[in-house]
C-alpha positions as CSV (number, residue, x, y, z in Angstrom):
1,M,65.4,144.5,6.2
2,S,61.6,145.2,6.5
3,K,58.3,143.5,5.8
4,Y,57.9,146.0,2.6
5,A,61.5,146.5,1.2
6,F,64.8,144.2,0.7
7,G,68.6,145.5,-0.3
8,K,71.9,145.3,0.4
9,T,75.2,147.9,1.3
10,V,77.5,148.1,-2.2
11,N,80.9,148.5,-2.7
12,M,80.6,151.8,-4.5
13,N,80.0,155.7,-4.2
14,F,76.7,157.1,-4.4
15,E,76.5,157.6,-8.4
16,Q,78.7,154.7,-9.3
17,A,75.7,152.6,-7.2
18,L,73.0,155.1,-9.2
19,D,74.5,154.0,-12.0
20,A,74.8,150.3,-11.5
21,V,71.6,149.9,-10.8
22,T,69.9,151.5,-13.2
23,Q,72.2,149.5,-16.0
24,A,71.2,146.3,-14.1
25,L,67.3,147.6,-14.3
26,A,67.9,147.7,-17.6
27,K,69.0,144.5,-18.5
28,E,65.7,143.4,-16.5
29,G,63.7,145.3,-18.8
30,F,62.7,147.8,-16.2
31,G,63.1,151.9,-17.3
32,V,63.2,154.5,-14.6
33,L,60.1,156.8,-15.0
34,T,60.9,158.9,-12.5
35,E,64.0,160.3,-10.0
36,I,63.2,162.0,-6.4
37,D,66.5,163.8,-4.9
38,V,65.4,163.7,-1.6
39,Q,68.8,165.3,-0.3
40,A,68.1,168.0,-2.9
41,T,64.6,168.4,-1.6
42,L,64.9,168.7,2.1
43,K,68.1,170.3,2.0
44,K,65.7,173.5,2.5
45,N,65.0,171.8,5.6
46,L,67.8,169.4,6.5
47,D,70.9,168.6,5.5
48,R,71.1,164.7,5.1
49,P,73.3,162.1,3.0
50,P,72.5,161.7,-0.6
51,Y,69.4,159.7,-1.4
52,K,67.4,159.6,-4.4
53,I,64.2,157.3,-5.5
54,L,64.0,155.8,-8.8
55,G,60.6,154.9,-10.0
56,A,61.3,151.9,-12.1
57,C,58.6,149.8,-14.4
58,N,58.8,147.1,-16.7
59,P,56.0,148.2,-19.1
60,Q,55.6,144.6,-19.7
61,F,54.3,143.4,-16.3
62,A,52.9,146.8,-15.3
63,A,50.6,146.4,-18.3
64,K,49.3,143.0,-17.1
65,A,49.0,144.2,-14.1
66,L,46.9,147.5,-15.2
67,E,45.1,144.7,-17.0
68,A,43.8,142.6,-14.1
69,E,43.3,145.5,-11.8
70,P,43.0,149.2,-13.2
71,Q,43.4,150.4,-9.7
72,I,46.7,149.2,-9.2
73,G,48.8,152.4,-10.9
74,A,48.2,153.9,-7.2
75,L,51.1,151.0,-6.2
76,L,53.1,151.6,-9.3
77,P,56.1,152.0,-10.2
78,C,58.8,150.2,-8.1
79,N,60.7,152.2,-5.8
80,V,64.2,151.7,-5.4
81,V,66.4,153.7,-3.3
82,V,69.9,154.6,-3.5
83,R,70.8,156.5,-0.3
84,N,74.1,156.9,1.7
85,D,73.8,156.4,5.4
86,A,75.4,158.3,8.2
87,A,78.7,156.5,7.9
88,G,79.1,157.1,4.4
89,K,77.9,153.5,2.8
90,T,76.3,153.1,0.1
91,I,72.9,151.4,0.2
92,V,70.4,149.7,-2.4
93,E,66.9,149.0,-1.8
94,F,64.0,147.8,-3.7
95,M,60.5,148.0,-2.6
96,D,59.0,144.4,-2.1
97,P,56.4,143.7,-4.9
98,D,55.2,140.7,-3.2
99,A,54.5,142.7,0.1
100,V,53.1,145.8,-1.6
101,L,51.0,143.9,-4.0
102,E,49.6,141.3,-1.7
103,L,47.0,144.3,-0.7
104,V,45.3,143.6,-4.0
105,Q,44.6,139.8,-3.0
106,R,44.1,138.9,-6.5
107,P,46.1,135.4,-7.8
108,E,46.8,136.8,-11.1
109,I,48.8,140.0,-9.6
110,G,50.6,137.5,-6.8
111,K,52.3,136.2,-10.0
112,I,52.8,139.2,-11.3
113,A,54.9,140.5,-8.3
114,A,56.4,137.5,-8.0
115,E,58.1,137.2,-11.4
116,V,58.9,141.3,-10.7
117,R,60.5,140.5,-7.5
118,S,62.4,138.1,-8.9
119,R,63.9,140.2,-11.5
120,L,64.8,142.9,-8.8
121,E,66.8,140.0,-7.1
122,R,68.5,139.8,-9.6
123,V,69.1,143.6,-10.1
124,M,70.1,143.4,-6.8
125,A,72.8,140.8,-7.1
126,A,74.3,142.2,-10.5
127,I,75.3,145.2,-8.6
């Protein structure tokens, strides 16, 4: 997909995908801290298909990362996007923690990022 995200098109409508990804995240230890409704926010200026950004956090890994690098909070949480494209297909995309946390250039952060990515890949496989 890109250097900073991975994902897939799912055979679900938008609401079903939101529910499925939230449940799959929970099974991997992630909670959704924030939900940004981009469609509603931009509706004032631009009509667009459904698009939500979920701020997912696994407290265990977030705590380890913050202990190792207190400034890393600027790169947290892991964003998960659920959106419809112009053709109406539903797409789920995940921020790639390996790519983002590579900015920190610390081996202990790299290990955390690899484990978080592995869990997000399992979330993607489950939906």
